[in-house]
C-alpha positions, -999 to +999 in steps of 0.1 A: -169-243+087-191-272+076-222-265+055-255-255+072-273-286+058-253-309+081-273-342+084-245-359+102-244-332+129-281-334+133-282-371+137-251-371+160-270-347+184-303-365+182-286-398+189-264-385+217-288-400+243-289-437+235-304-465+256-276-487+270-284-517+293-320-504+296-310-469+307-307-437+288-272-423+287-262-387+280-232-384+258-233-347+263-225-350+300-191-343+316-159-347+296-176-371+271-199-342+261-169-318+257-151-344+235-183-349+214-188-312+209-152-307+199-154-335+174-185-319+159-168-285+156-178-268+188-160-252+217-165-281+242-175-257+270-201-264+297-223-236+283-222-252+249-231-286+263-261-271+281-273-254+249-268-287+229-288-306+256-317-281+253-316-283+215-316-321+216-345-322+241-366-297+219-358-317+187-368-350+204-402-335+213-407-320+178-396-351+158-415-375+180-446-352+179-447-354+217-466-331+240-449-298+243-442-290+207-451-253+212-425-249+240-399-269+220-403-245+190-399-216+214-367-231+227-353-235+191-363-200+183-344-188+214-313-207+202-314-188+169-320-154+185-284-143+181-277-162+149-271-146+115-264-163+082-237-145+062-234-152+025-200-160+010-198-162-028-175-189-042-169-202-077-194-230-069-222-206-058-232-191-025-223-206+008-240-195+040-218-192+071-234-193+106-224-163+127-234-168+164-217-166+198-191-194+200-211-215+226-243-211+205-229-218+171-231-256+171-267-256+185-276-231+158-261-253+131-281-282+144-314-263+143-307-250+108-298-286+097-331-299+112-350-272+094-334-280+061-340-318+065-376-312+076-383-292+044-362-312+020-372-347+033-406-342+050-415-371+073-381-388+067-365-378+100-381-400+126-374-420+157-365-457+155-396-480+155-381-500+184-398-486+215-368-496+236-345-474+214-340-437+217-322-432+184-334-415+152-329-421+115-330-401+083-347-423+057-331-417+023-346-449+008-366-445-023-399-458-008-393-440+024-403-469+046-372-474+068-382-481+104-351-487+124-320-468+133-300-498+123-311-530+107-282-549+124-294-539+158-330-528+161-343-542+128-331-578+135-342-576+171-377-565+162-380-590+133-369-618+156-395-608+182-422-606+156-413-641+143-412-655+178-446-641+186-461-655+154-446-690+159-457-693+196-493-685+190 
């Protein structure tokens, strides 16, 4: 089982509702969601997809600082209600294994990863600065000033818009 501090899993879930052609798409819907959950180590069931959508929605509210943070934290607490961390001692130290019902395990891992990231890198998990983007980034840069989910996509687009507005006016 992957480690609890799973940044890739966290970002994969947060970024599973991208904007495509001006509309939000849900990569957790239908068979696409099952495939995504299976690739991330889940069961691929409909119940798991529903739990992951609820987790994603709650984390979007919390990370964005939107209205409804209290309800979102209650949702994350409910996800962890049946979760237990079990220690496993290895020659490298202690690993913590997530024990939860199969359809809840992936969502629980995401919540634990978010908690770890929020404590280890406060303020570094944030939404892309492009208001037309629904993706998130985890800023590991030294100054902590990253703004865009991708410099190639949103960064260049926003810089081009900024330049165009300066040269027009």
